[in-house]
Structures are given as C-alpha cells and as structure tokens.
N, C-alpha and C positions, 0 to 999 in steps of 0.2 A: 534462488531469491526470486519471490514471487512480486510482480507488479500488478496493480489495479488497470492499468491503462494500456491502450494500444501501442504497437510499436512504433519508432519515429520521434516523438515527442521529445520537449526537454526532458521530464522525469525519465524516460526510457533511456536516453543518450546518459545522463547523469547516473543513472542506476548501473547501467552497462561499465560505465568506467570505474564505478564503486568496486563491481563485481571483478573485474580485472585486477584492481589493486588488493582486493582481499584473497585471490587466488594466488598472487604473488606472495603475499606475506602469510598465508596457511598452508601453502603447498599443496592445495588441494583444488580441484576443478569447483568452480562456482558456475553454476548454470542459473541463467535469467529467463523466466517463465511470464510472458505477457500473459493476464487472463481479465480483460476487458468484458465484464458480464454481470448482471444480477445486482445492479443499484451498489457495485463494490461490496457485495455482503459475501460473494463467495471466496475472494482471496484471503481475509483474516481467517475463515472458517479452515481453509488450506493450510493455513499456517500452523494452526493449532492442533488440526486433527492427525490420526493415524500414528502409526509407529516411527514414521519419519520426522514428526514434529521437532525433534531435537536438533535436526538438520535443515529446517527450514526459515529463512529470514523472510519479512514480507515490508516492501515499501510502502506504507500506507500514508493517506493523506487525512485531512479533516473527517472524512464520511464515517472513519473508524469510531469517532466520537459522537456524532449526530445521528448516526443511524439508530442508537439505540434509544432515540427521542422518536423516529418516525416510524421504526416496526415494532410490532407487537414481540412477535417471536423471533428473534434473532437466532441463528444457530451457534452463536457463540457470546459471551460476556466478555465485553473489551477490557472492563476492569480487572477480571479474575484469569482469562485465557490469554491475554497478552502482557508482554513486558516491554515497554520502550527501552532502548537502549542507544540511540542517537539521534538528534534533530541533525537532518541531512541539509536540509535547504528550506529557504522562507518563500512564499507564494503569497503576493496580495491578490485578494478578491474585491470585487467592488458590485454594488447592485446600481444599474443604471437604468432611465427610463426613457421615451422618446421626448425632446425637448418641448414639445407641444402641450405635454401634461403640466406644465407650472401652473 
C-alpha cells in the first residue's frame, strides 16, 4: 500500500491500521510504503505501473484529481489508470489569510 505522505501523520497512522486489518482478512502481508515526493505525482504512477500493479493499493488524496489541471504531462491518467475502491476518510481544507488583509 503506497502513501504519498511522510510517516507519522494522521493519514499514515490510519492507513497502517487499515493495512493490518487487510492483512488479517486476506491472510497475506500488506506492506505500507511512504513515498512523499514529486507533488504527489510519483505515487499514483507507482500504483498503476509495472508488473506489480495488480498488487498495489494507493491511498491518495485530492491531488490525484487536481494535478491533471496543474501539470501538462502527467505520467498517468487518473480517469483511465486508477480505479477508486473506497472512501477512507474526510479531510476539510480551508483557505485563510492574515486578518489585517480584510
């Protein structure tokens, strides 16, 4: 299971707990690999690429959707190369500015 964030954060802790449960249910090892780099472009590419692709799960966030509008040549097409299978958790984001700018 590939995570686009560094270890120790909320998404990492949650995903590792999920991996433990999947391992119990499947009777196979589920390895979690943190890959925080490249504007979160690397991780979905790893999920779809190579002979291992049928065994890779990716815990992605909203960047998998909006990166297609920010970068001209992504190494993957999120609509064609990735298939969502579960909504894991909800994260609220807010845009804020210094209060003196009102």
